[in-house]
C-alpha positions in Angstrom: 131.0 -31.0 25.9 129.3 -29.7 28.9 127.9 -27.0 26.9 126.3 -29.2 24.3 124.5 -31.3 26.9 122.9 -28.0 28.3 122.1 -27.1 24.8 120.5 -30.5 24.4 118.6 -30.5 27.7 117.3 -27.0 26.8 116.2 -28.2 23.2 114.5 -31.2 24.7 111.5 -29.2 26.1 111.0 -27.6 22.7 110.5 -30.9 20.9 108.0 -31.8 23.3 106.2 -28.4 22.8 106.2 -28.7 19.3 105.1 -32.4 19.1 101.2 -31.4 19.7 101.4 -29.0 16.8 103.0 -31.6 14.5 100.0 -34.1 15.8 97.5 -31.2 15.0 98.9 -30.6 11.3 98.9 -34.3 11.1 95.3 -34.5 12.2 94.1 -31.5 9.9 96.1 -33.2 6.9 93.9 -36.4 7.7 90.7 -34.3 7.8 91.6 -32.6 4.7 92.1 -35.8 3.2 88.5 -36.9 4.5 86.7 -34.1 3.1 87.4 -34.3 -0.6 84.8 -32.9 -2.8 83.7 -36.7 -3.8 83.0 -37.5 -0.3 81.1 -34.1 0.3 79.0 -35.1 -2.7 78.5 -38.4 -1.4 77.1 -36.8 1.7 75.0 -34.4 0.1 73.2 -36.8 -1.9 70.6 -38.0 0.6 70.1 -34.5 1.8 69.1 -33.4 -2.0 67.0 -36.5 -2.0 65.4 -35.6 1.1 64.9 -31.8 -0.1 63.6 -33.1 -3.5 61.1 -35.5 -1.7 59.8 -32.5 0.2 59.6 -30.3 -2.7 58.0 -33.1 -4.9 55.3 -33.7 -2.1 54.5 -29.9 -1.5 54.0 -29.6 -5.2 51.8 -32.8 -5.5 49.9 -31.4 -2.4 49.8 -27.7 -4.2 48.4 -29.5 -7.2 45.8 -31.3 -5.3 44.6 -28.2 -3.6 44.5 -26.5 -7.0 42.5 -29.0 -8.3 40.0 -29.0 -5.3 39.7 -25.3 -5.8 39.2 -25.7 -9.5 36.5 -28.1 -8.7 35.0 -26.2 -6.3 35.1 -23.3 -8.5 33.5 -25.1 -11.3 30.6 -26.7 -9.0 30.0 -23.2 -7.9 29.6 -22.0 -11.8 27.4 -25.0 -12.5 25.1 -24.2 -9.3 24.6 -20.8 -10.4 23.9 -21.7 -13.9 21.5 -24.2 -12.5 19.8 -21.9 -10.4 19.8 -19.2 -13.2 18.3 -21.9 -15.4 15.5 -22.8 -13.0 14.7 -19.4 -12.2 14.3 -18.8 -16.2 12.2 -21.9 -16.4 10.0 -20.8 -13.3 9.4 -17.6 -15.0 8.7 -19.3 -18.3 6.3 -21.6 -16.6 4.4 -18.8 -14.7 4.1 -16.8 -17.8 2.6 -19.6 -19.7 0.5 -21.0 -16.8 -2.8 -23.0 -17.8 -4.3 -22.6 -21.0 -7.4 -20.4 -21.1 -9.9 -20.0 -23.7 -9.9 -16.7 -25.5 -12.9 -14.2 -25.2 -14.0 -15.2 -28.8 -14.3 -19.0 -27.2 -16.4 -17.9 -24.2 -18.6 -19.5 -23.1 -17.4 -22.9 -22.5 -20.3 -24.2 -20.6 -23.7 -25.1 -22.6 -26.2 -22.3 -21.6 -23.9 -19.8 -20.3 -24.2 -16.3 -21.7 -21.9 -15.2 -24.4 -18.9 -13.8 -23.3 -19.0 -15.5 -20.0 -16.0 -17.5 -18.4 -18.6 -19.6 -16.1 -17.0 -23.0 -15.4 -13.5 -22.2 -16.7 -12.2 -22.3 -13.0 -14.7 -25.0 -12.0 -18.5 -24.9 -11.6 -18.4 -24.3 -7.9 -15.7 -21.5 -7.9 -16.3 -18.3 -6.0 -13.0 -16.4 -6.6 -12.8 -16.2 -10.5 -9.7 -14.8 -12.1 -7.9 -14.8 -8.9 -7.3 -18.5 -9.6 -4.6 -17.0 -12.1 -2.6 -16.2 -9.2 -1.0 -19.7 -9.1 2.0 -20.4 -6.7 4.4 -20.5 -9.7 3.3 -17.1 -10.7 3.5 -15.8 -7.2 7.1 -17.0 -7.1 7.9 -15.2 -10.3 6.2 -12.0 -9.4 9.0 -11.8 -6.3 11.6 -10.9 -8.9 9.7 -7.7 -9.3 11.0 -6.6 -5.9 14.4 -4.6 -6.1 14.5 -1.8 -3.8 12.3 -3.1 -0.9 10.2 0.1 -1.1 6.6 -0.4 0.5 3.6 1.7 -0.8 0.4 1.4 1.2 -2.6 1.9 -1.3 -5.5 2.6 1.1 -6.9 5.9 1.5 -8.2 6.7 5.1 -11.6 5.1 5.7 -13.1 8.8 6.3 -12.0 9.5 2.6 -14.3 10.7 0.6 -16.0 13.0 3.0 -18.8 13.1 2.6 -19.2 9.6 1.2 -20.0 9.1 -2.6 -23.2 7.0 -4.0 -25.3 8.4 -1.3 -23.5 5.8 1.4 -23.8 7.1 4.9 -20.9 8.5 6.8 -19.5 6.3 9.8 -18.7 7.3 13.4 -15.6 6.1 15.2 -16.0 5.7 19.0 -12.8 5.2 21.2 -13.8 4.2 25.0 -11.9 3.0 28.1 -12.1 -0.6 28.6 -14.8 -1.1 31.3 -12.7 -3.3 33.6 -9.1 -1.5 33.1 -8.9 1.9 32.7 -5.4 1.8 31.1 -6.9 -0.1 28.1 -8.8 1.7 25.3 -11.3 0.0 23.0 -13.1 1.3 20.1 -16.0 0.8 17.4 -17.3 1.9 14.1 -21.1 2.5 13.7 -22.8 2.8 10.2 -19.5 1.8 8.5 -19.8 1.0 4.8 -16.7 -1.0 3.4 -17.0 0.4 0.1 -17.1 4.0 1.3 -13.5 4.5 0.7 -10.8 2.3 -0.9 -12.3 -1.1 -1.5 -12.6 -4.2 -3.5 -15.9 -5.3 -5.1 -16.8 -8.7 -4.1 -18.3 -10.7 -6.9 -21.6 -10.6 -5.3 -21.5 -6.7 -5.6 -23.2 -6.6 -9.1 -25.1 -9.6 -11.0 -26.1 -9.0 -14.5 -29.6 -7.8 -14.7 -30.7 -10.5 -17.3 -28.3 -13.6 -16.9 -27.5 -13.3 -13.2 -24.4 -13.8 -11.0 -20.8 -15.0 -11.5 -20.7 -18.8 -12.5 -24.5 -19.0 -12.7 -25.0 -19.2 -9.0 -28.8 -18.7 -8.3 -30.0 -15.6 -6.7 -31.1 -17.7 -3.6 -27.7 -18.6 -2.7 -26.2 -15.4 -3.2 -25.0 -13.2 -0.1 -27.9 -10.6 0.6 -30.4 -12.5 -1.5 -31.0 -15.5 0.9 -27.6 -17.1 0.6 -23.8 -16.6 1.7 -22.2 -17.3 -1.7 -19.7 -15.0 -3.5 -18.9 -12.9 -0.6 -15.6 -11.0 0.1 -14.8 -13.7 2.6 -13.8 -15.9 -0.3 -10.9 -13.5 -1.4 -10.2 -13.0 2.4 -9.5 -16.8 3.1 -7.4 -17.0 -0.3 -5.5 -13.9 -0.1 -4.4 -11.9 -3.2 -0.6 -11.6 -3.9 1.3 -11.6 -7.3 2.7 -9.2 -10.0 1.2 -5.7 -10.0 1.4 -3.2 -12.9 0.8 0.6 -12.8 -0.7 2.2 -15.9 -0.2 5.9 -15.0 -2.9 7.6 -17.6 -2.5 10.8 -15.8 1.3 11.2 -16.4 1.0 9.9 -20.0 -1.8 12.8 -20.7 0.4 15.4 -19.1 3.4 14.3 -21.4 1.2 14.0 -24.7 -0.9 17.2 -23.8 -4.2 15.6 -23.1 -6.5 16.3 -20.0 -9.2 15.0 -18.3 -12.3 16.8 -16.5 -12.7 15.2 -13.2 -16.2 16.7 -12.9 -17.5 14.9 -16.1 -18.1 11.2 -17.0 -15.1 11.4 -19.4 -14.2 7.9 -20.9 -10.4 6.9 -21.2 -10.3 5.0 -24.7 -8.8 1.4 -24.6 -6.1 2.9 -27.1 -5.0 5.5 -24.6 -4.8 2.8 -21.8 -2.8 0.4 -24.1 -0.8 3.4 -25.3 0.2 4.0 -21.4 1.4 0.7 -21.2 3.6 1.0 -24.2 5.0 4.3 -23.1 6.1 2.7 -19.9 7.6 -0.3 -21.8 5.2 -2.6 -19.7 4.0 -5.9 -20.9 1.1 -7.7 -19.2 1.4 -11.2 -17.9 -1.4 -13.7 -16.9 -2.2 -13.3 -13.3 -1.2 -9.5 -13.2 -3.2 -7.1 -11.1 -3.5 -3.9 -13.1 -3.7 -0.6 -11.3 -4.8 2.6 -13.3 -4.1 6.1 -12.1 -6.1 8.6 -13.7 -5.4 11.2 -11.0 -8.7 11.4 -9.5 -7.5 10.9 -5.9 -5.2 13.8 -6.3 -8.0 16.1 -7.8 -10.3 15.0 -4.9 -8.0 15.8 -2.0 -7.5 19.1 -3.5 -11.0 19.9 -4.5 -13.2 22.5 -2.7 -16.0 21.6 -0.1 -18.4 22.5 -2.6 -17.3 20.1 -5.0 -17.1 17.3 -2.4 -20.5 18.0 -1.4 -21.9 17.9 -4.9 -20.3 14.6 -5.9 -21.7 13.1 -2.7 -25.2 14.1 -4.2 -24.7 13.0 -7.7 -21.5 11.2 -8.3 -20.2 11.9 -11.9 -16.8 10.5 -12.5 -14.3 9.9 -15.3 -12.8 6.5 -15.7 -11.8 3.8 -18.4 -14.0 3.2 -21.3 -16.8 0.6 -20.4 -17.5 -1.4 -23.3 -17.1 -5.3 -24.4 -14.0 -4.5 -26.3 -12.4 -3.6 -23.1 -14.0 -6.4 -21.5 -12.3 -8.4 -24.2 -9.0 -7.0 -23.9 -9.1 -7.6 -20.1 -10.0 -11.3 -20.3 -7.5 -12.1 -23.3 -4.6 -10.3 -21.4 -5.8 -12.8 -18.3 -5.7 -10.1 -15.7 -6.4 -11.5 -12.0 -7.9 -8.1 -11.0 -8.2 -4.3 -11.8 -8.2 -1.6 -9.7 -8.2 2.2 -9.9 -8.0 5.4 -8.2 -11.4 6.4 -9.7 -14.6 5.7 -7.6 -16.2 3.4 -10.2 -13.1 2.1 -12.7 -15.3 3.0 -15.6 -16.6 6.5 -16.3 -20.5 7.1 -14.6 -22.9 7.6 -15.3 -23.5 5.8 -18.6 -25.0 7.8 -21.6 -28.5 7.1 -22.0 -29.0 4.0 -24.2 -25.6 2.6 -23.2 -26.8 1.2 -19.7 -26.2 -2.2 -20.4 -22.5 -1.5 -21.6 -21.5 -1.7 -17.9 -18.0 -3.0 -17.4 -19.1 -4.3 -14.1 -21.3 -6.8 -15.7 -18.6 -8.2 -17.7 -15.9 -8.3 -15.1 -17.8 -9.2 -12.0 -20.7 -11.3 -13.3 -19.2 -12.8 -16.3 -15.6 -13.2 -15.4 -15.4 -13.4 -11.7 -12.8 -10.5 -11.9 -12.5 -8.3 -8.8 -12.8 -4.7 -9.4 -10.7 -2.2 -7.1 -11.8 1.7 -6.5 -10.6 4.7 -5.1 -7.3 3.2 -4.3 -4.4 5.6 -3.4 -1.9 5.3 -6.2 0.0 8.7 -5.9 2.9 7.6 -3.6 3.5 4.4 -6.1 3.1 6.5 -9.1 5.7 9.2 -8.0 8.2 6.3 -7.4 7.5 4.6 -10.6 8.1 7.8 -12.6 11.3 8.4 -10.6 12.9 4.9 -11.3 11.2 4.0 -14.7 10.1 0.7 -13.3 6.0 0.1 -13.4 5.9 -3.5 -12.1 6.0 -4.5 -8.4 4.8 -7.2 -6.1 1.4 -6.6 -4.6 -0.4 -8.0 -2.0 -3.9 -7.6 -0.5 -6.0 -9.0 2.4 -9.7 -8.0 2.4 -11.6 -8.2 5.6 -12.8 -11.7 6.5 -16.5 -10.5 6.4 -18.9 -13.6 5.9 -21.1 -12.8 2.9 -19.5 -9.1 2.6 -20.2 -7.2 -0.5 -17.0 -5.1 -0.4 -14.0 -4.4 1.8 -11.2 -2.1 1.9 -8.1 -3.9 0.2 -5.5 -3.6 2.8 -3.1 -3.4 -0.1 0.6 -3.1 -0.4 2.7 -2.7 -3.4 6.4 -3.7 -2.9 9.1 -2.5 -5.2 
């Protein structure tokens, strides 16, 4: 019996030690009962709803953002289309411009000579066809700028040397400023504004029978008692718009024709038009037409003897000087015409054709400025290289009150 009690006593602690294990087992059993699949699913439902809500909100936000992006893209496309449409309309508007009478309908003013555009731009007008460079046309002309290349079109003022048409040679004096030896000053003596690259003012030539542009009386014309029709009119207004090059010299080289630069050879109207057609150029109202016959290139390489002979008797080739050319110029509604030739048209005129002088038609009848002896070589080279013969042109003549002519200070911008 004693032995049994001892055994009992020894066994008691074991029971106490195993009790916690039993409790743990009981607790685990209870937890297992609590963590049934149904209860887990019940707990997961709120979490799933929350996740779904977040996903739905994110989806809605993405849809909203996508819709906003689509709207922005659509608005951008519409804006581009709107700008393109406006540009197209501006070009169309510039191309059409104001309605002008054809050459056959001139004159419009009673008593004006046949073929005179007097009164077309107003009875008091003094800038003539430069009026065709309207703001719309100037804006449209900016589309001709593609590369940003700039070409200055003036010769140095001492070329030709000696001067042509018996004009005098200027002298250029540079001196130290009287009150400050670190400042230089200079002046020109005997300077002829038309001795080199030039614009002819409308006062330069009047018709010997019918008079000056717009019928302005002699007493009001600069140099004849008044100050009207001077180059200052063009200087105050400025010249800007689309320029077009007719490179007759290159066209002739290509088709096997040549020009004798020491003779008064005329370039027929058909060849001038063929040159433009060959370059795929279409004239537009308000254009400044530049005509290169290669005279500048010839002159710069000519001998001193030839230059001396030309200074005493100026014989030069140029475009055909005739009424049909005048009609062509007017009906194309050009703002101005300039050339590398010293007279634009061939001079001197053949005997009996003295009245067929293009200057009479252009300056006195149309009010169309004439440019002469322009340096077109660099511009022509670039046009031949890229195949584009249109550009933006600007010109700022000297503001000489009553001036008969001026260097053009012209730039072509491609």
